[in-house]
DRENPA-3360 file (N, C-alpha, C; in nm, 2 decimals, always signed):
BEGIN
1 = MQFDRNAI = -2.27/+2.20/+3.02/-2.38/+2.11/+3.05/-2.50/+2.19/+3.11 ~ -2.61/+2.14/+3.08/-2.73/+2.20/+3.14/-2.82/+2.09/+3.20 ~ -2.86/+2.12/+3.32/-2.95/+2.02/+3.40/-3.08/+2.09/+3.42 ~ -3.19/+2.03/+3.36/-3.32/+2.08/+3.40/-3.37/+2.00/+3.52 ~ -3.49/+2.04/+3.57/-3.54/+1.98/+3.69/-3.56/+1.83/+3.67 ~ -3.60/+1.78/+3.56/-3.62/+1.64/+3.53/-3.49/+1.57/+3.54 ~ -3.38/+1.62/+3.49/-3.25/+1.56/+3.49/-3.20/+1.55/+3.64 ~ -3.23/+1.66/+3.71/-3.18/+1.66/+3.86/-3.26/+1.55/+3.93;
9 = DAMPQRQR = -3.39/+1.54/+3.91/-3.47/+1.44/+3.98/-3.44/+1.30/+3.94 ~ -3.38/+1.28/+3.82/-3.35/+1.15/+3.78/-3.22/+1.10/+3.83 ~ -3.14/+1.19/+3.89/-3.01/+1.14/+3.94/-3.03/+1.04/+4.06 ~ -2.94/+0.95/+4.07/-2.94/+0.86/+4.19/-2.93/+0.95/+4.32 ~ -2.98/+0.91/+4.43/-3.00/+0.99/+4.55/-2.86/+1.05/+4.59 ~ -2.76/+0.97/+4.60/-2.63/+1.02/+4.65/-2.57/+1.12/+4.55 ~ -2.58/+1.09/+4.42/-2.53/+1.18/+4.32/-2.60/+1.31/+4.33 ~ -2.73/+1.31/+4.34/-2.81/+1.44/+4.35/-2.76/+1.51/+4.48;
17 = AHFINSLS = -2.74/+1.44/+4.59/-2.70/+1.51/+4.71/-2.57/+1.58/+4.69 ~ -2.47/+1.51/+4.63/-2.34/+1.57/+4.61/-2.35/+1.69/+4.51 ~ -2.43/+1.68/+4.41/-2.45/+1.78/+4.30/-2.51/+1.91/+4.36 ~ -2.62/+1.89/+4.43/-2.69/+2.01/+4.48/-2.61/+2.08/+4.59 ~ -2.55/+2.00/+4.68/-2.48/+2.05/+4.79/-2.35/+2.13/+4.74 ~ -2.30/+2.10/+4.62/-2.19/+2.17/+4.57/-2.22/+2.30/+4.51 ~ -2.35/+2.33/+4.47/-2.38/+2.44/+4.40/-2.37/+2.57/+4.48 ~ -2.38/+2.57/+4.61/-2.37/+2.69/+4.69/-2.23/+2.74/+4.71;
25 = GYKSANLI = -2.13/+2.66/+4.67/-1.99/+2.70/+4.67/-1.93/+2.68/+4.81 ~ -1.83/+2.77/+4.84/-1.75/+2.75/+4.96/-1.84/+2.80/+5.08 ~ -1.83/+2.72/+5.19/-1.91/+2.75/+5.31/-1.81/+2.73/+5.43 ~ -1.83/+2.80/+5.53/-1.75/+2.79/+5.65/-1.77/+2.66/+5.72 ~ -1.66/+2.60/+5.77/-1.66/+2.47/+5.84/-1.65/+2.50/+5.99 ~ -1.75/+2.46/+6.06/-1.75/+2.48/+6.21/-1.79/+2.35/+6.28 ~ -1.74/+2.34/+6.40/-1.78/+2.23/+6.49/-1.87/+2.29/+6.60 ~ -1.99/+2.23/+6.61/-2.08/+2.28/+6.71/-2.07/+2.19/+6.83;
33 = GTQDAEGH = -2.04/+2.26/+6.95/-2.02/+2.19/+7.07/-2.15/+2.21/+7.16 ~ -2.20/+2.10/+7.21/-2.31/+2.10/+7.30/-2.29/+2.00/+7.42 ~ -2.37/+2.01/+7.52/-2.38/+1.91/+7.62/-2.52/+1.89/+7.66 ~ -2.55/+1.77/+7.71/-2.69/+1.74/+7.75/-2.71/+1.79/+7.89 ~ -2.83/+1.76/+7.95/-2.86/+1.81/+8.08/-2.78/+1.75/+8.19 ~ -2.72/+1.63/+8.16/-2.63/+1.57/+8.26/-2.48/+1.60/+8.24 ~ -2.45/+1.69/+8.14/-2.32/+1.73/+8.12/-2.24/+1.65/+8.02 ~ -2.30/+1.55/+7.95/-2.23/+1.47/+7.85/-2.21/+1.56/+7.72;
41 = HNLAIVSS = -2.08/+1.55/+7.67/-2.05/+1.64/+7.56/-2.08/+1.58/+7.42 ~ -2.11/+1.66/+7.33/-2.14/+1.62/+7.19/-2.07/+1.72/+7.10 ~ -2.03/+1.67/+6.98/-1.96/+1.75/+6.88/-2.00/+1.71/+6.74 ~ -2.03/+1.81/+6.66/-2.07/+1.78/+6.52/-2.03/+1.89/+6.43 ~ -1.98/+1.85/+6.31/-1.94/+1.95/+6.21/-2.07/+2.00/+6.14 ~ -2.07/+2.13/+6.11/-2.18/+2.20/+6.04/-2.12/+2.29/+5.93 ~ -2.19/+2.30/+5.82/-2.14/+2.39/+5.71/-2.25/+2.49/+5.67 ~ -2.35/+2.51/+5.76/-2.46/+2.60/+5.73/-2.47/+2.72/+5.82;
49 = VFHLGANP = -2.36/+2.77/+5.87/-2.35/+2.88/+5.96/-2.36/+3.01/+5.88 ~ -2.44/+3.11/+5.92/-2.44/+3.24/+5.85/-2.47/+3.35/+5.95 ~ -2.43/+3.47/+5.91/-2.45/+3.59/+5.99/-2.59/+3.64/+5.98 ~ -2.65/+3.67/+6.09/-2.79/+3.73/+6.09/-2.80/+3.87/+6.13 ~ -2.71/+3.92/+6.21/-2.71/+4.06/+6.26/-2.60/+4.09/+6.35 ~ -2.56/+4.22/+6.36/-2.45/+4.26/+6.45/-2.50/+4.32/+6.58 ~ -2.62/+4.37/+6.58/-2.67/+4.43/+6.71/-2.82/+4.40/+6.72 ~ -2.86/+4.30/+6.79/-2.77/+4.21/+6.87/-2.69/+4.11/+6.78;
57 = PLIGLIFR = -2.58/+4.06/+6.83/-2.50/+3.97/+6.74/-2.56/+3.83/+6.73 ~ -2.62/+3.81/+6.61/-2.69/+3.68/+6.59/-2.63/+3.60/+6.48 ~ -2.63/+3.47/+6.50/-2.58/+3.37/+6.41/-2.69/+3.27/+6.38 ~ -2.71/+3.23/+6.25/-2.80/+3.13/+6.22/-2.73/+3.00/+6.17 ~ -2.80/+2.89/+6.18/-2.75/+2.77/+6.12/-2.87/+2.67/+6.09 ~ -2.85/+2.58/+6.00/-2.96/+2.49/+5.96/-2.93/+2.35/+6.00 ~ -3.03/+2.28/+6.06/-3.02/+2.14/+6.08/-3.12/+2.07/+5.99 ~ -3.08/+1.94/+5.96/-3.17/+1.86/+5.88/-3.30/+1.83/+5.96;
65 = PHSVERHS = -3.40/+1.78/+5.90/-3.53/+1.76/+5.97/-3.51/+1.67/+6.09 ~ -3.58/+1.71/+6.20/-3.56/+1.64/+6.33/-3.65/+1.51/+6.33 ~ -3.64/+1.43/+6.22/-3.72/+1.31/+6.21/-3.65/+1.19/+6.27 ~ -3.52/+1.21/+6.29/-3.44/+1.11/+6.36/-3.36/+1.18/+6.47 ~ -3.29/+1.11/+6.56/-3.21/+1.17/+6.66/-3.11/+1.27/+6.61 ~ -3.12/+1.39/+6.66/-3.02/+1.50/+6.63/-2.97/+1.54/+6.77 ~ -2.86/+1.48/+6.81/-2.81/+1.50/+6.94/-2.77/+1.65/+6.97 ~ -2.71/+1.71/+6.87/-2.67/+1.85/+6.90/-2.80/+1.94/+6.92;
73 = LENMLATG = -2.89/+1.93/+6.83/-3.02/+2.01/+6.84/-3.09/+1.98/+6.97 ~ -3.10/+1.85/+7.01/-3.17/+1.82/+7.13/-3.10/+1.87/+7.25 ~ -2.96/+1.87/+7.25/-2.89/+1.93/+7.36/-2.91/+2.08/+7.37 ~ -2.91/+2.15/+7.25/-2.93/+2.29/+7.25/-3.07/+2.33/+7.31 ~ -3.17/+2.25/+7.27/-3.30/+2.28/+7.32/-3.31/+2.25/+7.47 ~ -3.23/+2.15/+7.52/-3.23/+2.12/+7.66/-3.16/+2.22/+7.75 ~ -3.05/+2.28/+7.70/-2.96/+2.36/+7.78/-2.97/+2.51/+7.74 ~ -3.01/+2.54/+7.62/-3.01/+2.68/+7.57/-2.88/+2.73/+7.53;
81 = HFTLNQVN = -2.77/+2.65/+7.52/-2.64/+2.70/+7.49/-2.57/+2.61/+7.39 ~ -2.48/+2.67/+7.31/-2.40/+2.59/+7.22/-2.27/+2.67/+7.18 ~ -2.17/+2.61/+7.13/-2.05/+2.68/+7.08/-2.03/+2.65/+6.93 ~ -1.97/+2.74/+6.87/-1.93/+2.73/+6.73/-1.78/+2.74/+6.73 ~ -1.71/+2.65/+6.67/-1.56/+2.64/+6.67/-1.51/+2.62/+6.53 ~ -1.44/+2.73/+6.48/-1.40/+2.72/+6.34/-1.29/+2.61/+6.32 ~ -1.31/+2.54/+6.21/-1.22/+2.43/+6.17/-1.10/+2.49/+6.11 ~ -0.98/+2.44/+6.14/-0.86/+2.48/+6.08/-0.79/+2.36/+6.01;
89 = GDIYRQAH = -0.68/+2.40/+5.94/-0.61/+2.30/+5.87/-0.55/+2.18/+5.95 ~ -0.53/+2.20/+6.07/-0.48/+2.09/+6.16/-0.58/+1.99/+6.20 ~ -0.71/+2.03/+6.20/-0.81/+1.94/+6.26/-0.93/+1.91/+6.16 ~ -0.91/+1.93/+6.03/-1.03/+1.91/+5.94/-1.06/+1.76/+5.93 ~ -0.97/+1.67/+5.94/-1.00/+1.53/+5.93/-1.07/+1.48/+6.06 ~ -1.03/+1.53/+6.17/-1.11/+1.50/+6.29/-1.25/+1.56/+6.29 ~ -1.25/+1.68/+6.24/-1.38/+1.75/+6.23/-1.48/+1.67/+6.14 ~ -1.43/+1.62/+6.02/-1.51/+1.54/+5.93/-1.56/+1.41/+6.00;
97 = QSSARYPR = -1.47/+1.35/+6.07/-1.51/+1.23/+6.14/-1.62/+1.24/+6.24 ~ -1.63/+1.37/+6.29/-1.74/+1.39/+6.39/-1.88/+1.38/+6.33 ~ -1.89/+1.37/+6.20/-2.02/+1.36/+6.13/-2.07/+1.21/+6.14 ~ -1.98/+1.12/+6.18/-2.02/+0.98/+6.19/-2.13/+0.97/+6.30 ~ -2.22/+0.87/+6.28/-2.34/+0.86/+6.37/-2.30/+0.78/+6.50 ~ -2.23/+0.85/+6.59/-2.19/+0.78/+6.71/-2.32/+0.77/+6.80 ~ -2.32/+0.67/+6.89/-2.43/+0.66/+6.99/-2.43/+0.78/+7.08 ~ -2.55/+0.81/+7.13/-2.56/+0.93/+7.22/-2.46/+0.93/+7.33;
105 = QISEFAAV = -2.43/+0.81/+7.39/-2.34/+0.81/+7.51/-2.20/+0.82/+7.47 ~ -2.16/+0.83/+7.35/-2.02/+0.84/+7.30/-1.99/+0.99/+7.28 ~ -1.89/+1.05/+7.34/-1.85/+1.18/+7.31/-1.76/+1.19/+7.19 ~ -1.81/+1.27/+7.09/-1.73/+1.28/+6.97/-1.59/+1.34/+6.99 ~ -1.58/+1.42/+7.10/-1.45/+1.47/+7.14/-1.35/+1.36/+7.15 ~ -1.39/+1.26/+7.24/-1.30/+1.15/+7.26/-1.29/+1.06/+7.14 ~ -1.39/+1.04/+7.07/-1.39/+0.95/+6.95/-1.30/+1.00/+6.84 ~ -1.29/+1.13/+6.82/-1.21/+1.18/+6.71/-1.08/+1.24/+6.75;
113 = GLTPETLP = -1.06/+1.26/+6.88/-0.93/+1.31/+6.94/-0.92/+1.46/+6.94 ~ -1.03/+1.53/+6.98/-1.02/+1.67/+7.01/-1.05/+1.70/+7.15 ~ -1.01/+1.82/+7.20/-1.01/+1.85/+7.34/-1.13/+1.94/+7.38 ~ -1.21/+1.90/+7.47/-1.32/+1.99/+7.52/-1.27/+2.09/+7.62 ~ -1.31/+2.21/+7.60/-1.27/+2.31/+7.70/-1.40/+2.38/+7.75 ~ -1.41/+2.42/+7.87/-1.53/+2.48/+7.93/-1.50/+2.61/+8.00 ~ -1.60/+2.69/+8.00/-1.59/+2.82/+8.08/-1.71/+2.82/+8.18 ~ -1.69/+2.89/+8.29/-1.80/+2.90/+8.38/-1.92/+2.97/+8.31;
121 = DIKAPFVG = -2.04/+2.93/+8.35/-2.17/+2.99/+8.30/-2.20/+2.96/+8.15 ~ -2.12/+2.89/+8.09/-2.14/+2.85/+7.95/-2.17/+2.70/+7.95 ~ -2.29/+2.66/+7.92/-2.33/+2.52/+7.93/-2.30/+2.44/+7.80 ~ -2.18/+2.46/+7.74/-2.14/+2.39/+7.62/-1.99/+2.39/+7.61 ~ -1.93/+2.29/+7.56/-1.78/+2.29/+7.55/-1.73/+2.35/+7.42 ~ -1.62/+2.42/+7.43/-1.54/+2.46/+7.32/-1.45/+2.35/+7.27 ~ -1.40/+2.37/+7.15/-1.29/+2.28/+7.09/-1.16/+2.35/+7.12 ~ -1.08/+2.28/+7.20/-0.95/+2.34/+7.24/-0.86/+2.38/+7.12;
129 = ESHLKLAL = -0.86/+2.30/+7.02/-0.77/+2.31/+6.90/-0.82/+2.42/+6.80 ~ -0.94/+2.47/+6.82/-0.99/+2.57/+6.73/-0.93/+2.71/+6.76 ~ -0.92/+2.79/+6.66/-0.86/+2.92/+6.67/-0.96/+3.04/+6.69 ~ -1.09/+3.01/+6.65/-1.19/+3.11/+6.66/-1.31/+3.03/+6.72 ~ -1.35/+3.08/+6.84/-1.46/+3.01/+6.92/-1.56/+3.10/+6.96 ~ -1.69/+3.06/+6.94/-1.80/+3.15/+6.98/-1.89/+3.07/+7.08 ~ -1.93/+3.14/+7.19/-2.03/+3.08/+7.28/-2.16/+3.15/+7.25 ~ -2.27/+3.07/+7.23/-2.40/+3.13/+7.19/-2.51/+3.08/+7.28;
137 = QLVEVQTL = -2.61/+3.17/+7.30/-2.73/+3.14/+7.37/-2.84/+3.12/+7.27 ~ -2.92/+3.01/+7.28/-3.02/+2.98/+7.19/-3.13/+3.09/+7.20 ~ -3.17/+3.15/+7.09/-3.28/+3.25/+7.08/-3.41/+3.18/+7.04 ~ -3.41/+3.11/+6.92/-3.53/+3.05/+6.88/-3.49/+2.94/+6.77 ~ -3.59/+2.85/+6.75/-3.58/+2.75/+6.65/-3.70/+2.76/+6.56 ~ -3.69/+2.76/+6.43/-3.80/+2.77/+6.34/-3.80/+2.65/+6.24 ~ -3.91/+2.58/+6.22/-3.92/+2.48/+6.12/-3.95/+2.54/+5.99 ~ -3.87/+2.51/+5.89/-3.89/+2.57/+5.75/-3.97/+2.48/+5.66;
145 = CNDTELVI = -3.99/+2.52/+5.54/-4.08/+2.46/+5.45/-4.05/+2.31/+5.41 ~ -3.92/+2.28/+5.42/-3.88/+2.14/+5.39/-3.85/+2.06/+5.52 ~ -3.90/+2.11/+5.63/-3.89/+2.05/+5.76/-3.74/+2.06/+5.82 ~ -3.65/+2.13/+5.76/-3.53/+2.16/+5.82/-3.55/+2.26/+5.93 ~ -3.45/+2.27/+6.03/-3.47/+2.35/+6.14/-3.37/+2.47/+6.14 ~ -3.42/+2.59/+6.14/-3.34/+2.71/+6.15/-3.32/+2.74/+6.29 ~ -3.19/+2.74/+6.34/-3.15/+2.77/+6.47/-3.09/+2.91/+6.48 ~ -3.13/+2.99/+6.57/-3.08/+3.13/+6.58/-3.02/+3.14/+6.72;
153 = GEIQTVIV = -2.89/+3.18/+6.73/-2.82/+3.20/+6.85/-2.76/+3.34/+6.86 ~ -2.76/+3.39/+6.99/-2.70/+3.52/+7.01/-2.56/+3.50/+7.07 ~ -2.46/+3.56/+7.02/-2.32/+3.55/+7.06/-2.30/+3.61/+7.20 ~ -2.25/+3.53/+7.29/-2.22/+3.57/+7.43/-2.07/+3.60/+7.45 ~ -1.99/+3.52/+7.39/-1.84/+3.52/+7.41/-1.77/+3.49/+7.27 ~ -1.66/+3.56/+7.24/-1.58/+3.53/+7.13/-1.44/+3.51/+7.18 ~ -1.37/+3.41/+7.14/-1.23/+3.38/+7.17/-1.15/+3.37/+7.04 ~ -1.06/+3.47/+7.02/-0.98/+3.48/+6.90/-0.85/+3.54/+6.93;
161 = PATAVAAD = -0.74/+3.50/+6.86/-0.61/+3.57/+6.88/-0.62/+3.71/+6.85 ~ -0.56/+3.80/+6.94/-0.56/+3.94/+6.92/-0.50/+3.98/+6.78 ~ -0.40/+3.90/+6.74/-0.33/+3.94/+6.61/-0.42/+3.92/+6.49 ~ -0.53/+3.85/+6.50/-0.62/+3.83/+6.39/-0.73/+3.94/+6.38 ~ -0.73/+4.03/+6.47/-0.84/+4.14/+6.48/-0.78/+4.27/+6.44 ~ -0.82/+4.33/+6.33/-0.77/+4.46/+6.28/-0.83/+4.57/+6.37 ~ -0.78/+4.69/+6.36/-0.82/+4.81/+6.43/-0.97/+4.84/+6.41 ~ -1.01/+4.81/+6.28/-1.15/+4.84/+6.25/-1.25/+4.73/+6.28;
169 = GHVAIESL = -1.20/+4.62/+6.35/-1.28/+4.51/+6.39/-1.28/+4.39/+6.29 ~ -1.23/+4.41/+6.18/-1.22/+4.30/+6.08/-1.14/+4.19/+6.13 ~ -1.19/+4.06/+6.12/-1.11/+3.95/+6.16/-1.05/+3.88/+6.04 ~ -0.92/+3.87/+6.03/-0.85/+3.81/+5.92/-0.86/+3.66/+5.93 ~ -0.97/+3.60/+5.87/-0.99/+3.46/+5.89/-0.88/+3.38/+5.83 ~ -0.81/+3.42/+5.72/-0.71/+3.34/+5.66/-0.59/+3.33/+5.76 ~ -0.57/+3.42/+5.85/-0.46/+3.42/+5.94/-0.48/+3.31/+6.05 ~ -0.60/+3.26/+6.06/-0.63/+3.15/+6.15/-0.63/+3.01/+6.09;
177 = DAVAVSGL = -0.58/+3.01/+5.96/-0.58/+2.88/+5.89/-0.71/+2.82/+5.88 ~ -0.82/+2.90/+5.86/-0.95/+2.86/+5.85/-0.98/+2.77/+5.73 ~ -1.07/+2.67/+5.75/-1.10/+2.58/+5.64/-1.24/+2.61/+5.60 ~ -1.26/+2.60/+5.47/-1.40/+2.60/+5.41/-1.43/+2.47/+5.35 ~ -1.56/+2.44/+5.33/-1.60/+2.31/+5.28/-1.70/+2.34/+5.16 ~ -1.68/+2.26/+5.05/-1.78/+2.27/+4.94/-1.84/+2.13/+4.93 ~ -1.96/+2.12/+4.88/-2.03/+2.00/+4.88/-2.04/+1.93/+5.01 ~ -2.03/+1.80/+5.02/-2.04/+1.73/+5.14/-1.91/+1.69/+5.20;
185 = DHYHLGHP = -1.80/+1.69/+5.13/-1.68/+1.63/+5.18/-1.55/+1.69/+5.12 ~ -1.55/+1.81/+5.06/-1.44/+1.87/+4.99/-1.39/+1.99/+5.08 ~ -1.27/+1.98/+5.13/-1.22/+2.09/+5.22/-1.11/+2.17/+5.16 ~ -1.11/+2.30/+5.19/-1.03/+2.40/+5.12/-0.97/+2.50/+5.22 ~ -0.85/+2.55/+5.19/-0.79/+2.66/+5.26/-0.79/+2.78/+5.18 ~ -0.83/+2.89/+5.24/-0.84/+3.02/+5.16/-0.72/+3.10/+5.16 ~ -0.72/+3.20/+5.07/-0.61/+3.30/+5.07/-0.68/+3.43/+5.03 ~ -0.63/+3.54/+5.09/-0.70/+3.67/+5.06/-0.67/+3.72/+4.92;
193 = LERLEYAK = -0.76/+3.79/+4.87/-0.74/+3.87/+4.75/-0.72/+4.02/+4.78 ~ -0.83/+4.08/+4.84/-0.82/+4.22/+4.86/-0.94/+4.26/+4.95 ~ -0.92/+4.36/+5.04/-1.04/+4.43/+5.10/-1.07/+4.55/+5.02 ~ -1.20/+4.57/+5.00/-1.24/+4.68/+4.92/-1.32/+4.78/+5.01 ~ -1.32/+4.91/+4.97/-1.39/+5.01/+5.04/-1.54/+4.99/+5.02 ~ -1.62/+5.06/+5.11/-1.76/+5.05/+5.10/-1.81/+5.11/+4.96 ~ -1.89/+5.03/+4.89/-1.93/+5.07/+4.75/-2.03/+5.19/+4.75 ~ -2.00/+5.28/+4.66/-2.09/+5.40/+4.64/-2.12/+5.41/+4.49;
201 = PDRAVRSL = -2.24/+5.46/+4.46/-2.27/+5.46/+4.31/-2.19/+5.56/+4.23 ~ -2.14/+5.66/+4.30/-2.06/+5.77/+4.23/-1.91/+5.75/+4.24 ~ -1.87/+5.63/+4.28/-1.72/+5.62/+4.30/-1.68/+5.48/+4.25 ~ -1.57/+5.47/+4.18/-1.51/+5.34/+4.14/-1.47/+5.26/+4.26 ~ -1.46/+5.13/+4.24/-1.42/+5.04/+4.34/-1.27/+5.07/+4.38 ~ -1.25/+5.08/+4.51/-1.11/+5.12/+4.55/-1.07/+5.02/+4.66 ~ -0.94/+4.99/+4.67/-0.88/+4.91/+4.77/-0.89/+4.97/+4.90 ~ -0.92/+4.89/+5.00/-0.92/+4.94/+5.14/-0.79/+4.91/+5.21;
209 = VPPEQQ = -0.71/+5.01/+5.24/-0.59/+4.99/+5.31/-0.62/+4.98/+5.46 ~ -0.57/+4.87/+5.52/-0.60/+4.86/+5.67/-0.55/+4.98/+5.74 ~ -0.62/+5.02/+5.85/-0.58/+5.14/+5.92/-0.44/+5.14/+5.98 ~ -0.40/+5.01/+6.02/-0.26/+5.01/+6.07/-0.15/+5.03/+5.97 ~ -0.19/+5.03/+5.84/-0.09/+5.05/+5.73/-0.09/+5.19/+5.68 ~ -0.19/+5.27/+5.73/-0.20/+5.41/+5.68/-0.09/+5.50/+5.74;
% end
């Protein structure tokens, strides 16, 4: 099948949303934890998280236009802090439910049955059931061409099982039962294929043997 722009524009709104959102393939599923200035917790699933840099350690994510209430974004702007908590196979249904439009005064943690965890000096809650948790400090927010908001955060703390971190620093995401999402509502579990050596123009692709196996 081939879809030109006219065919895409002619799709009913929800069909077009499902279609376009599916085209970017697998995306990481994360829960963003925030709290407002009074300490009330908020939780929301996001699938737009991406790596921006390692030094300083920066993460980016995209929010829809701030034309209606966006509790997570508003809390981040108020406190300057947020957490990212990777979704796993045990909690993906609760994570999905967090996307419901709960009133501001309702904590999604309580509404979906997940556990908030806090650390001193971090003004945002972690998800207790997550296996990979990041605490971030807000760096900047940029409004993009379609009025979506690009949020950039700097990693302050990482919580991950030691068994998932290889000697070279690589984190074996699959060992954490991490979930990916495609489209708006399709959840997946991944499995590893192979780690490959750094590519060079004068050398064929070669498998990278983890240092602990050498």
